[in-house]
N, C-alpha and C positions, 0 to 999 in steps of 0.2 A: 650329310647328317649332322645336326647340331650337337654340340658337346653336352654331356650329361650334367645336369644342374647339381651343384653341391652348395653346402652352407655350413659354416662353423663359426662359433663366437665363444669367447672366453671372457668372463667378467673379472674384475679386480677381486681377489679373494680376501683382501684386507682393507676395504674402503674406509673403515673407521680410523685407520692409521695414516691415511693420505694427508698430505699437507694441504691446508685450505688454499694456498696460493696456486697450486697446480695439482689436479686430481685426474689421473687417467682412469676412465670408467670401465671400458671394455675394448676389445679388439677382435676383428673377425676377417673372414675371407669367404668369397662366394663366386662360383661360376653360375651366372644367371641363365635363365631360359630366354629364347628369342622374344624380344618385345617386353620383357619383364619390366614393370613400372612401379615406382613408389611415389606417393603423393597425389595431389598437393598436400603437404603436411608441414609441421614445424617441429623443431627440437628445442629442448631447454639447455643444450650443451653444444660445444663445437664438435664437428665431425670432419675428418679428413679421409677422402677416398683416393686410392692410388690404383690406376688401371694397369693391370699386368698384360692383358691381351684383349682383343676385340674392340668394339666401338659402342658409343652411346651418346646421349644428350643429357645435359644438366640445365634446368631452368630455374631462375630465381629473380623475383621482383621485375618481371617483364623482360628479362634478358635470357637468351638461350645460347648454350655453348655446345658445339659438336666436339667430342673428345675421343681419343684413341689411346692405344698402349703407350705408356710413358707419361701420360697426363695425370694430374691430380686436381681434385676440386675440393674446396673448403666450404662447409655449410656453417653459417653463423647461427647462434642462438636466436630463436624467435623469427627467423626469416622464413617466408613461405617458399618452399622448394618442391620440385619434382624432378625425377631422373629416370631414364628409361634405357634399356639395352637395345641395341640394334637388332632388327629382325633377322638379318642375314649373318651377322657376325657379333653375337651377344658378348658383352664384356665379362671378363673375370677381374674382380677387384678386391683389394684389402681396405680395411678401414680402422681408424682409431677414434674413440670418443673421449673428450676431456672437458674439464671446466676448471674454474678457480679464478681468484682475483688477478693473477698474472697472465691468464690465458690469452686475453685479447692483445696485450702488449707483446707477447711472444709471437703471435701470428703476424702482427704488424711488423715486428722486427725481421720476419722472414720475407718481407716485401709483398705480403698478401693484404688485400683490402676488400671490403664488401663489393666495390664496383670492379674489382680485379681478382676474382676468387679462384682462378685456375693457374696452374704452373705446369710447364712442360719440362720434363727431364728425360734422360736417356732411358729407354725401355730395357733396363737391366736389373741386376740384383742389388745395386747400391741403395736404392730407395726402399725396395720391398723388404730388405733384411731388417729394417727397424720395426716394421709392422710385425714380422715374424718373431723378433726377439721379445716384443711386448707380449704376444700370445704365449710364448714359451715361459716367460717370467710368471705370468698369471697361472699357467698350468702347474708349474713347479711349486709356486707359493712359498718360496723360501724367505727367510728373514731379509728385510731390505727390499721387498718386492716393489714398493712404491718408489724408492730411489732409482731402481733399475728402470721401471717404466717411464718415470719422468726424464731420466737421462736419455733413453731411446727417443722419446718424443722430441726433446730439444735437439738431438743430433739430426733427426729427420727434418726439423724446421731449418737447421743449418744447411742441409742439402738444398732446400728450396731457396734459401738466401743466396747460396752459391749459384744456383741456376739463374736467378734474377740478376745477379751481378755479372753473369756471363752474357747477358742480353736476351735471356729467354723470357721477355715480358709477354703477357697474354696478347694474343692476336685479336685486335679489336674487330676485325672483319668476321670473327667467328661468333660474336655476340649479337643478339638481337637489339631491338630498340631500347635505349637506356632510359628514355623518358617514362616515368611512372604512369603518366596519364591521369585522366579523371578518376576519382575514386580510390587512388592508391593510398592516400592518407587514411581514408575510412577503413580500408582493409587492414592496414597496419595496426590501427587502433583496435579493431575488432579482434584481430589475432592476439594482440598483447592482452586484451581483456580476457579472452578465453584461456590463454596459456597460463595466466596467473590466477584465474578464478575457477578452473575446470572442476575442482573438487567441491565447489559450492553448487547449490541448486539454481543454476543459470537458466534464464529464459530469454528469448529474443526480445521480449518487451522490456525486461530489466536492462539488458545490454544496450538497447537503443536509447532508453531513457538516460542511462548513465553516460553514454557517449554523445548525447544531444542530437540524435538523428531520428527521422521518421522510421518506424519499424519496417514498412514495406520498402522504402528506399534502401535501407541498410541491407535487407535480405536480397533484393534484386541486384544491387551493386556488388555485393560480396560474391554472389553466384556468377555474375558476369566476369569478374576478375579472377576467380579461382576455379570455376567449373563445378563447384559444389555449394550447397546451401550452408548457412552457419550451423544448422542443426546437425547435418551430416559431418561437417568439419569437427564440431565439438565431440560427436560420438567417436569419430576416428581418433581424435586426440586422447580421449579418455581410455579407449581400448589400447592405444599404443603405450600409454603410461602404465596401464594394468599389466601388459606383457613384461615391462621392465620390473615391476614389483614382483611378479610371479617368478622371474628369474633370479632377482637379486635379494629378495626378502623372503626366504623360504620359511621363516618362522610365522609369517602372516597367514591366516586362513583365507580362503577364497572370499568369504563374507567381508573380512577386514580389507582385503584388496579392493573389492567392489566399493565399499564405503569410502576408501581413501582417494578414489578417482572420480567420485561424484555419482555413483549408482546407489540409490537408496534401497533397491530391491536386488538381492543377490541372484535370484532366479532369472530376473530379466537380464542382468549382467551376463550370466552364463549363456543365455540364449543369443544375446548380441555378439558375444565373443565367438561362439560356435559358428554363427552366420558369417562373421568376418574372416575367421581363420580355419574353419573346417574341423574344429575339435573343441572340447570343453576346456575351461581353465585348468581343471584337475589333470586332464590328459596332457595338456601343454607342459605343465610343471613336471609331471612324471617323466616325460621325454627329456626334459632338460636335466633332471636329476640323473637320468641314465646316461647322460653324455651324448644324446642324439641331437639331431637338428632341432633347434628351438623354434 
């Protein structure tokens, strides 16, 4: 019998006081369902996942990694990624999201790189405790919360640096083909365009003209490389950003959230949100306020 799925996330209670050089945004923990899949999608921040139990796969830029308990994988901003839990042994993992002017340098100092985004450590509490301490700090919301969160993140990265120093380099055999192949540059350009312009009234025609590609070629190549059309990708991107605003900017109305992510019609936004997540934006926010699964 598969384990019961669970989900918990805690956002930074004082993001305005975070240092611009390193901002820990949120942290969470989840026991996923068999075959649970996220993506293909992009993020505008770094995300580190640590697998506590179970197995799954992480795919990025044409490479795929098979991962298990004790492994971590790092998602870079604007990288097209997807990850899925194993059907027989779905993973339980923790995550930390962060950004800032020093973020990339800190990740690099830990021995992690875009072409080597995984780390293997012992499947014990040494790594997981830093994720838990960030969640605890955010729940308690005491003075100095950002200093505590930043300290935990840097100590976590130090654990990864130690693992790399001990010879735990990523297993190249677990990765898929590293060659981006035809169309990789086009997809990267399109993703960058959408992730920076999603709040604007984007059309495929405008994007194709801006990037210098034929509209039909852009749409066809993008779908071949990602599995979804640019329109679907953009809609998912906007809805994902909307979820973050609903969680983190409680003072914004649903109409303001819709407008902030590129939906001119709040009613259409609500319909699309419900179709994607099974509930209205108002209901989603209410559950988050009540401390339930966001």
